[in-house]
C-alpha positions, 0 to 999 in steps of 0.5 A, a space after each residue: 419490501 422495506 422503507 417502501 422500496 423493493 429488495 430489488 431496488 435496494 439491489 440496485 442502489 447498493 450496486 451504484 454505491 459499490 461501484 462509486 466506492 470502487 471509484 474513490 479507491 487509490 490502490 487499483 487492486 482495491 479499485 478493481 475488487 470493488 469494481 468487480 463486486 459492484 459489477 456483479 451486483 449490477 449485472 444480477 440487478 439487470 438481468 433480474 429487471 429484464 434489462 439486458 443491456 445493463 446486464 450484459 454491460 456489467 457482466 462485460 465490466 466484471 470479466 475485464 476486472 477478473 482478467 486484470 486481477 488475475 495479471 496483476 496477481 500472476 505477473 513476476 515484477 522485478 524489485 530492487 533497493 537502491 541505496 542512495 544519499 540523503 542529499 540527493 536531489 531526486 529524494 528531496 524532490 520525491 519527499 517534497 511532492 508527496 509531502 501531504 501523504 508522508 505527514 498523514 503516515 509519518 507525521 514526525 518525519 522531516 528530512 532536516 533531522 536526517 541531515 544532521 545525522 547523515 553517517 547513520 542513515 540508511 536511505 533506499 529508493 524501491 524500484 517496481 519494474 524500474 519505476 520509483 515506488 517509494 522511499 525507505 529511510 532509516 537510522 541506525 543506533 548500534 544493531 537497531 534501525 529505527 525507520 524514519 520513513 517507509 512510504 510507497 506512493 498509492 498505486 503501488 500500496 499493496 503488500 508486495 513491497 512489504 515483503 520484499 523489504 521485510 522478508 526477502 531483504 533481510 540479508 541486506 540489513 544484517 550486512 549492515 550491521 541490523 538485526 532488529 527493526 522498530 517503528 513507531 506510529 499511531 496510525 492504524 492502517 500503518 499498524 495494520 500494514 505492520 502486523 501483516 509484516 510480522 512486526 510484533 508490538 512493545 507498547 507506546 505506539 512502538 513496533 519491532 521486528 526481530 531479523 535473528 528469528 
């Protein structure tokens, strides 16, 4: 017993909190993982207090989460980068629609700056199973590509788009005369993502990826 509450009751409270947290996740994968953990704890709690409906209902929820997580991780998705123009009407609509979240990760990004240097811009839409999942924009200087924007919408925000862009598409960058990619950021989540993509740090919030390695 802790704070006059039994450990069994604490298990029930903890289960509820984890399930509630899962519903705040924008990533469907994180939602299902947290919901799986919370459902497992809730199921155990239900059986321990002798409430079979609670136990079996949450056991069923656990099974559903496991099924969809297996499906997510086992399915082969089709990714494609389509080169477009910065003046493309859809790109401008996408950037405006997602402006708030884009500013969170890329506070210095503005489409106006890119319009001033069109000839050195590389602009791609990222398709995931034929659906637009994000936009990638970089400015080329000599053989270095400075990433202005690498934004993926919340439902697709796992590591798969990054792996596709930075690991599976090195040849695409090299075809455009690029042997190094640089990104400047001080966003902790973005930095964590870049490190998983094998970016190295050069200090002053600058991260780089050598494509020649």
